[in-house]
ROGU-258587 format. One record per atom (N, C-alpha, C, O): x, y, z. Coordinates in steps of 0.2 Angstrom, whole numbers, plus 5000, padded with zeros to 4 digits. Example, Ala and Ser with C-alpha at 12.3 -4.5 7.8 and 13.67 -1.06 7.14 Angstrom:
2
506649725039
506249785039
506649845039
507149835042
506449895035
506849955036
506450005039
506750065040
//
This chain:
426
507949885057
508049945062
508150035057
508450055052
507750065059
507750135057
508650175060
508850165066
508950205053
509250255055
509350315055
509150335050
509350345058
509750415058
509250445051
509350425046
508750505052
508550525045
509150565045
509550575049
508950575038
509550625033
509250655026
508850635022
509450715027
508650755021
508750715015
509350685014
508250705009
508250665004
508150724999
507850775001
508350724994
508150744986
507550784988
507350774994
507250824986
506750864985
506250824981
506550794977
505650814982
505350804975
504650864975
504550914979
504450834969
504350904964
503350914969
502950884972
503550984966
502550984970
502050954966
501950964960
501750924972
501250884965
500550904968
500550894974
499950934966
499450944965
499050894964
499050884958
498650854967
498350784966
497550824962
497250874965
497450804959
496850854953
496250804953
496450744951
495750814954
495150764952
495150754945
495350794941
494850704942
494550714933
494150644935
494050624941
493950624929
493750574925
494250544921
494550574917
494350474923
494650444920
493950384915
493450364917
494250394909
493850344904
494050294903
494650294905
493950224900
494050154899
493550134894
492950144894
494050094888
493450074886
492950014884
492649994879
492950004893
492249974896
492249974902
492849984904
491649964908
491749964914
492249894916
492549884922
492349854912
492849784916
493549814919
493849804924
493649864912
494449884909
494349934919
494749904924
493849994922
493850004927
494049984931
494549994934
493349924932
493749884939
494249844942
494549834947
494449824934
495149804932
495849844936
496249814940
495749914933
496249974937
496349974942
496849984944
495449954947
495849984956
495849894958
496049874964
495749844953
495749784957
496549774957
496749734961
496949824952
497649854952
498049874958
498449844961
497649954958
497849994962
497849944969
498449964973
497449894973
497149874975
497749804978
497949794983
497849794972
498449734971
499149764974
499649744977
499049824973
500049844972
499849864977
500349824980
499349904982
499549914990
499849874993
500449884995
499549804994
499649774997
500149714997
500149665000
500749764991
501549714990
501249684986
501249624988
500849714980
500849634977
500049604980
499649614975
499949594981
499249564984
498849604987
498949624993
498049634981
497949684986
496749624986
496549584983
496549654992
495949634990
495449634985
495049584984
495449694982
495149694976
495249664971
494749664967
495649634970
495649574962
495349534965
495149494961
495149514971
494749454972
493949454969
493549414969
493949534966
493049544964
492949504958
492449484958
493549494952
493749484947
493549404947
493449374942
493649374953
493249284951
493149274956
493449234959
492649304961
492449314967
491949264967
491749254973
491649234962
491149194963
491349134964
491249094969
491549124960
492049054958
492449044964
492348984965
493049084969
493149064972
493149114979
493649144982
492449104982
492349124988
492449104994
492649124999
492249034991
492548964997
493148984999
493149005005
493748994995
494349004998
494649045000
495149045004
494349104998
494449175002
494149195007
494249255009
493649135011
493349155017
493549115022
493649125028
493649055020
493748985026
494149005032
493948995038
495049065029
495349065034
495149185037
495549225039
494249165035
494349265038
494249275044
493849245048
494749325045
494749345053
494249405056
494349445052
493949415060
493649445063
493949525067
494449525070
493749575066
494049635070
493749655077
493349695080
494149625079
494149635086
493649695087
493749745084
492949705092
492649775092
492349845087
492149895088
492349795082
492149825075
491349805075
490949755076
491349875074
490449875071
490049845067
490349835061
489649825067
489449795059
489349835055
489049885056
489849825049
489849865041
489249865040
488949815042
489049935034
488349905030
488449885025
489049895023
488149845021
488049795017
488349845009
488549815004
488149905011
488349965006
488750005007
488450055010
489550025004
489850025006
489850145005
490250185005
489150125002
489150195002
488850235007
488850295007
488350185014
488250215020
488850215023
488750195029
489350225021
489950215027
490250315028
490750345025
489950355032
490150415031
490750425033
490950385038
491150465030
492050495030
492450435026
493050415026
491950425024
492550375017
492850305021
492850295027
493050255017
492850175017
493950165018
494350165014
494050145025
494550125025
494650065026
494350035030
495450035021
495449965022
496149965024
496550015022
496349905028
497249905030
497549835028
497349785031
498049835024
498249785020
499149775026
499549815026
499049715029
499749705030
500149645026
499749605023
500949645027
501249615026
501849595028
502349625027
501649525031
501949475036
502649445035
502849435029
503149425040
503549385038
503649335039
504249315040
502949285040
502749215041
503349155038
503449155032
503649115042
504249055039
503549015037
503248985042
503449015033
502748955027
503348885026
503848895024
503348825028
503648785026
503948785017
504548785015
503448795014
503448795007
504248845004
504748835000
504148915008
504848965009
505348955011
505848985009
505448905018
505848945024
506448945022
506848985024
506648885017
507348875015
507548945012
508148965012
507048975010
507449015005
507549095010
507749145007
507449095018
508049155021
508349125026
508349155032
508649075026
508949075029
508949075036
508649025039
509449145040
509349145049
508749185052
508649185058
508249215047
507649225049
507149175049
506649185052
507449105045
506649055048
507348995050
507548955046
507448995053
507848945056
507848985064
507749035066
507948925069
508048915077
507348955081
506748935079
507348985085
506748995091
506349045089
505849055092
506549085082
506149125081
506049105074
505749145070
506149075073
505449065066
504949055066
504649075062
504649035072
503949035074
503549105073
502949115070
503749165076
503449215076
503449245069
503749225064
503249275069
502849335065
502749395065
502349405070
502949435063
502749525064
502649565056
502949565051
502149595059
501849665053
502349695049
502349755048
502749665046
503249725042
503249775038
503649815038
502349755034
502249805031
501449815031
500949775030
501549895033
500749925036
500549975031
500950015030
500149975029
499749995025
499150025026
498749975027
498750085025
497950115027
497750145018
497950195016
497350105015
497050135008
496550145013
496250105017
496350245011
495850295011
495650295004
495950315000
494950265004
494350285000
493950335002
493550335006
494150404998
493450475001
492850454999
492650404996
492350515003
491850495001
491950544993
492550564991
491250564991
491150584983
491250674985
490950714988
491950684980
492250654974
492750594978
493150614983
492750544975
493250494978
493950504976
494150524970
494250494982
495150484980
495350424987
495150404992
495950414982
496250374987
496950374988
497350384983
497050374995
497750384999
497850335002
497550305006
498450335000
498650265004
499450285009
499950305008
499150275015
499550295022
500050235024
499950185027
500650245020
501350175025
501550185032
501650245033
501550155036
501550155041
502350125045
502450065046
502950175046
503550125047
503550085052
503250105057
503950015051
503949965057
504249955062
504249895064
504550025064
505050045069
504350095072
504450105078
503950115070
503650165074
503250135079
502850095080
503550195086
503450155093
502950205096
503050255099
502250175094
501650195098
501350145102
501350085101
501050185109
500450115111
500050075107
499650105103
500050005110
499649975106
499449935113
499849915117
498649915113
498049915116
497949845116
498149805112
497749835122
497449785124
497349735118
497249775113
497249655116
497249615110
496849575114
496749585120
496449515110
496249455111
496649415108
496949445103
496849355108
497149315105
496549245101
495949225104
496849225097
496549175093
496249115098
495749085096
496549105104
496349065108
495849095115
495649055120
495649165114
495349215117
495549235122
495049255126
496349235125
496449275130
496849325128
497149315123
496949385133
497049445130
497749485134
497949495140
497749505128
498549565129
498349595135
497749605138
499149635139
499149685142
499049775137
499549785133
498749805137
499049855134
499649875135
499949845139
500049925131
500649935133
500749995129
500350005125
501350035131
501350115131
501750125125
501850185122
501950085124
502550085119
503050055117
503650055120
502750015112
503149965107
503049975099
502550005096
503649935096
503649925089
503049915088
502749875091
502649965080
502249945077
502249875074
501749845074
502649845071
502549775069
502949715073
503449675073
502549755078
502849665088
501949665086
501749615087
501349715084
500749705086
500549645082
500349605086
500549625078
500349545075
500349495080
499849465082
500949495083
501249425087
500849455093
500949415097
500349505096
499849495101
499349485099
499049445103
499049495093
498449465091
498149465083
497649465080
498649455081
498649455076
498549495071
498849545071
497949475064
497849565061
497349605062
497149655059
496949555069
496549605072
496749665076
496449715075
497349665081
497649675084
498149735081
498349775085
498449735075
498849765072
498049815068
498049865072
497749825065
496949855065
496849895070
496949955069
496749865076
496649895083
497049955087
496850005091
497649935084
498149965086
498350065082
498450115085
498250045074
498250095070
497550125071
497450185071
497250105071
496550145072
496450175079
495950215080
496850155082
496950225089
497450255087
497350305090
497950255084
498350285083
498050355079
498150405081
497750345075
497250375069
496650415071
496450475069
496550385074
495750395074
495250365070
494750375072
495350345065
495050325059
494650245063
494850205067
494050255059
493650165061
494050145052
494250165046
494150085055
494350045049
493949985049
493849945054
493549985040
493149935041
493349885037
492949835037
493749885035
494049815033
495049785032
495449825030
495149725033
495949735033
496249645028
495849605027
496749645026
497049605023
497949575026
498549595028
497749545024
498649535026
498949465020
498549425018
499549455019
499849415014
500749405017
501049435022
500949365014
501649335020
501949325013
501649325007
502549325015
503249335009
502849265004
502649264999
502949235007
502749165001
501949184996
501749154991
501549234998
501249264996
501549324990
501449304984
501749354991
502149394988
502349344981
502149344975
502649334983
503249274978
502749234972
502949234966
502149214974
501749204972
501649244967
501849234961
501049314970
500749354966
501049394961
500849424956
501649384962
502349454959
502349384950
502149404945
502649324952
502449304949
501849274944
501849254938
501449274946
500649274942
500749354937
500649354931
500749404940
500849464936
501249474931
501349524928
501749414930
502449404925
503049464927
503549474924
502849484931
503649534933
503249604934
502649604935
503849664934
503549734935
504349764933
504849724933
504349814931
505049844927
504949904933
504549944934
505649884936
505649954941
506449984939
506949954937
506450044939
507050084939
507550124944
507450174948
507950094943
508450114950
509050174946
509250164941
509250224951
509450294948
510150244949
510250204944
510450224954
511250194956
511050104958
510450084960
511550084957
511650004960
511349974965
511550014969
511049944967
510949914975
511249854973
511149824968
511649854981
512049794984
511849754991
512249764995
511449734993
511349725000
511449645002
510949605000
511849625004
511849555007
511549535010
511449475008
511049565015
510449545018
510049515013
509849455013
509849555008
509349505003
509549484995
509049474991
510349474995
510549464991
510649494986
510849464982
510449574985
510349604978
511149614979
511449624984
511249614971
511849664967
511849684961
512249664956
511149744961
510949714954
511249814953
511249854957
511549814946
511749874942
511249924940
510749904937
511350004941
510950034938
510650024931
510949994926
510050054932
509650054924
508750034927
508450024932
508550024921
507849964921
507949904922
508449874919
507349874926
507649804927
506849774928
506349804930
506749724925
505949684927
506049614933
506249564933
505749634937
505849614943
505249564944
504649594944
505149484946
504749454949
504949404954
505549374954
504449384958
504649294962
504949324968
504749374971
505549284970
505949304976
506349384972
506449414977
506549424966
506849444965
506449514967
506749564968
505749504966
505249554968
505249564975
505049624977
505349514980
505349504986
505749554989
505549594993
506449524987
506849564988
507049624990
507249644995
506849654983
507049704982
506249754985
506349814985
505749734987
505349734992
505649755000
505449805003
505949725001
506149705007
506949755009
507149775014
506949755002
507749795006
507849835007
507549875003
508249875013
508049935016
509049975015
509150025012
509549925018
510049935016
510249965010
510550015009
509949925005
510149955000
510050014997
510250034992
509750045001
509050114995
509250155001
509150135006
509350224999
509350295004
509650285009
510250265007
509550295015
510150275021
509950255023
509850285028
509850175024
509750115023
509250115031
509550085035
508750145032
508050145035
507750115030
507850105024
506950105038
506250085037
506250155031
506250135025
506150215032
505850265027
505950275021
505650315017
506750225019
506950255013
506650155009
506550155003
506750125011
506150055011
505450085008
505350075002
505050115013
504350125011
504550165004
504450124999
504750225002
504750234995
504850204991
504650214986
505350164993
505550104986
504950064983
504750064977
504750044989
503950004989
503450054985
503150024981
503350104984
503050134985
503050144977
502550134973
503750164975
504050164966
503450094963
503050094959
503750044968
503449984964
502749994964
502450014959
502549974967
501649974968
501350054962
500850044959
501650114961
501250154959
501450134950
501050144946
502250094950
502250054941
501849984940
501749954934
501649954945
501249874947
500549904943
500349884937
500249964946
499949974945
499550004940
498949994940
499950044934
500250044927
500250004924
499850014919
500649954926
500549874922
500049844920
499849824915
499549844928
499049794926
498249834925
497749814927
498349884922
498049944919
498249914909
497949914904
498749894910
499049904903
498849864899
498749804901
498749884893
498549804887
498749744885
498549694882
499449744890
499849684892
499649624895
499649564895
499249674900
498649634906
498049624905
497849564904
497449674903
497149674903
496649634897
496049614897
497149624891
496949614886
497049504886
496949474882
497249494890
497649394893
497049384898
497249394904
496549364897
495849334902
496349274906
496249254912
496749244903
497249204905
497749234913
497649224919
498149284908
498349314915
498149334922
498349314927
497349374919
496949404925
496849344931
496949344937
496649284927
496149244930
496649204934
496449204940
497349184933
497849174937
498149214942
498449184947
497949304942
498149334943
497749334951
498049334957
496949324949
496349334952
496549264959
496449264965
496649214955
496749164958
496949124965
496749084969
497849164962
498349154967
498349224971
498649224976
498149274971
497749314976
497249284981
497449274987
496849264978
496349254983
496749184988
496749184994
496949144986
497449074990
498049114995
498249095001
498249164990
498749174996
498549265002
498949305004
497749265002
497649305007
497449305009
497149255008
497349335019
496749325023
496449395024
496749445025
495849395023
495549455024
495149465028
494949415031
494749505030
494449495037
493849475035
493749465029
493249475041
492649445040
492349485034
492149475028
492249535037
492049615032
492249595027
491749575024
492749585023
493049575015
492949535013
493249525007
492349485016
492349415012
491849415008
491849365004
491149465008
490549465004
490849494998
491249544999
490849464990
490849484984
490549544982
490849574978
490149554983
490049614981
490049684984
489849734981
490349684990
490849734994
491649724989
491849784989
491949704988
492549664984
492149734977
492249794977
491749704973
491449754967
491249804968
491349854964
490849824976
490649904975
491449934978
491349994979
491949924980
492449934982
492949964975
493250014973
492649914973
493149934964
492549984961
492750024957
492149984963
491750034956
491950104961
492050154958
491950124968
491950154972
492650204968
492550274969
493150184964
493650214963
493750204958
494350204956
493150184953
493450174945
493450234940
493450224934
493650304944
493650374941
494050394943
494150454941
494350364948
495050414951
495850404946
496250354946
496050464943
496550454939
497250444943
497350474949
497750424941
498250404944
498550464948
498950454953
498250534947
498650594950
498350594957
498450634961
497750534958
497350564965
497450504969
497150484974
498050474964
498150414968
498850424974
499450424971
498850434978
499350474983
499550444988
499150434993
500150404989
500750374993
500850414996
500950474994
500750425003
501150455008
501450405012
501450345012
501850445016
502250405024
502150425028
502450475029
501750405033
501750425041
502150465044
502750445047
501850525043
502650565048
502850555054
502550525059
503450575054
503850525060
504450575061
504650615057
504750575066
505350595068
505650545074
505350505076
506250555075
506750515077
506450495083
505850515084
506650445089
506250425094
506950465099
507550445100
506550505101
507350545106
507450495112
507850505116
507150425113
507450375119
507950345114
508550345116
507750295105
508350295105
508350315096
507850335093
509050315093
509150365087
508950305081
509050325075
508650235083
508350195078
507650185078
507350155074
507450205081
506850205082
506450275079
506850325078
505850285078
505450325077
504850355079
504450305080
504550405082
503950405083
503750455080
504050495077
502650445081
502350515078
502550585077
502750625082
502650595072
502450675072
501850705072
501550735067
501550705077
501050705079
500350795075
499750805073
500850845076
500650895069
500350885062
499850895060
501250865060
500950845053
500450775052
500050775048
500650725056
500050685054
499250705057
498850665055
499050765059
498550785062
498250845055
497650865053
498850845054
498650915046
498350855040
497950865035
498650785041
498650735036
497850695035
497550665031
497650705042
497050695043
496550715043
496050675043
496450775043
496250805047
495950845036
495350865034
496450845033
496250865023
495950785021
495550785016
496050715023
495750675022
495150675024
494650655021
495050695031
494150705034
493850765031
493250775031
494250815027
493750865022
493850845018
494050885014
493850775016
494050775008
494250825002
493850844998
494750825003
495150915001
495650864996
495750804998
495850874990
496150834985
497050864991
496950904996
497550834989
498250834993
498650854989
498550834983
499350914991
499650954988
500050934991
500250974996
500550884989
501350864988
501650904990
501450954988
502050914994
502750974996
503250974999
503651014999
503250895002
503950885005
504350835000
504250844994
504750795002
505150764998
504850694995
504250694995
505150644990
504750584989
504850554995
504450524998
505650554997
505650505002
505850525010
506450545010
505550525017
505850535020
506350505022
506550515028
506850475017
507250455019
507650415013
507950365013
507550475008
508050465002
507950414998
508250414993
507350355001
507650284998
507350324988
507750304983
507050354986
507050354979
507150444976
507050494980
507250444970
507250504969
506850514961
506550464958
506750584957
506350574954
506750524947
507350514947
506350524942
506750484935
506850554932
506450604930
507450554931
507850584925
507950574918
508450584915
507250544914
507550494909
507350554903
507550534897
507050624904
506750664899
505950644895
505650664891
505850594901
505150584896
504550614902
504750614908
503950624902
503550644905
503250594910
503150534908
503150604916
502650534921
502050534916
501750574914
501950464916
501150444913
500550504916
500550544921
500250494912
499650544914
499150494910
499050464905
498750514916
497850484912
497750514909
497850574907
497250444904
496850474897
496450544898
496250574903
496450564894
495850614894
495050584893
494950544888
494750614896
494150594895
493650614889
493550664887
493350554887
493150534881
492350604881
491950604885
492350644876
491750694876
491050644876
491150594873
490450664878
490050624879
489250684876
489350744877
488750664874
488150704873
488150754877
487950814875
488150734884
488050804890
488850824890
488950844896
489050824887
489850874888
489550954882
489850954877
489150994883
489151034878
489051104884
488851094889
489251154881
489351234884
488851244890
489051274895
488251204889
487851204895
487951164901
487651154907
488451134899
488451074903
488751114911
489051164912
488351074919
488751144926
489351094926
489351034924
489851144928
490651144929
490751084934
490151104936
490951054937
491150994939
491351054946
491651104945
491251044953
491551094958
492351074959
492651024959
492451154959
493051144962
493251134971
492751144975
493851134974
493951124980
494951144982
495451124981
494751204984
495651194988
495851134991
495751084994
496551174987
497051054990
497051074995
496851134996
497251034999
497651045007
498451045005
498750995002
498751085007
499451095007
499651065011
499651095017
500051005012
500250935017
500850995019
501051045016
501150975026
501850995028
502150985024
502050935020
502851025025
503350975019
503550915022
503850875019
503550915030
503950845036
503250765032
503250715035
502950785026
502550705024
502950705018
503050755015
503150655016
503550625010
502950575009
502650545013
502950574998
502650554996
502750544986
503250564983
502050514984
502150524977
501650504976
501350474980
501350534969
500850504966
501250434963
501750414962
500250424961
500450334955
500550364950
500750324946
500650444947
500550464940
501150474940
501450464935
501650494946
502650504945
502950434947
502950394951
503450454941
503850394941
504550424945
504850484945
504750374947
505250404950
505850344952
505550294953
506450324953
506850264955
507050254961
507050294966
507450184961
507750184969
508150234969
508250264964
508350264974
509050294975
509750254979
510050274985
509950184975
510350114976
510950174982
510950234982
511250134984
511850154988
512550124985
513050134989
512650104979
512950114975
513050164968
512950144962
513350214969
513450274965
514050264960
514450214960
513850324956
514350284948
514250244945
514650234940
//
């Protein structure tokens, strides 16, 4: 549950600038995108499947989910007007192989339930390509539409329920339908991953170094870690992504920004030489992701996966923007939140206009992270290498006015270094 929202430390004002990111060869570019998609789904993204798609398609498609009411998706994503939208859900399924790790959650009458506790929408804009990742709080109180279950029965529409219950009403398709109704966006693709999938995929990548500005002590996840940098994988990584009592104000909003710190650092690791130069690690990562992701039927075409990767191959880290869907306290319940409609409208209008995003708010609405204070400069994207065409007579790239988002919208770019604002001070 979310706690009452408290002011957080102010983040740096950031303008996401468009620029070309060059790499040694095209595969590096594709794998960068693959890494970002992995990060977005809590270390499991649909894009990674493109690396081994032709060998692994049968495994990836066997449990694919139909998205209810979805129009047919063009085979060429370039034909999709208004940008490509990919929804990624993380669920708390008590799978047999992992249930013993989660104590009370996976015992008793509630063990068979499954909630969508992590909800992220990846928006890939029309040209010029930009990537915006919107995280929706699990405790967000919104209408849930009528959904069709696997057995063909339908649920009644509800005027106000927690977002994280929508999976229980109609699976991944119901979550997508709910978020589409909330945002007004057509969501063409979707995928989900469970707790067990996160464990397996973080093991496959070999761990990610995260930063703790303060120590974290959370009896609910078993974390008791001192301040400093820490490489985490497997169960440790999952519990880091799950913790909310250990960071910020103890609510879901702080947890979201803590997850965003992990995602940005994971994205940078996946494009590092440590990973890119190791075909064995790459293939293990691809096969593990494919085995642990449930995609929508629209996402099972290998060519679609490759196209999604190619669509963002030149997007630098400072134009990969992670934001929290703007909310305010629910007047009916201080432990829940409702949409901040005016701020959400401003964000959606900027995406529709394909403007660069200027972040003016806090790094975290729940005070879950702070800017890293290490004396080092945040990771910069490599400068574009000159080409024969880049002469004084070359036509300059068009410029666009950045959309200054309301200060009530918290977030960071993948280029920023942030640290967990743990609950153990001093």
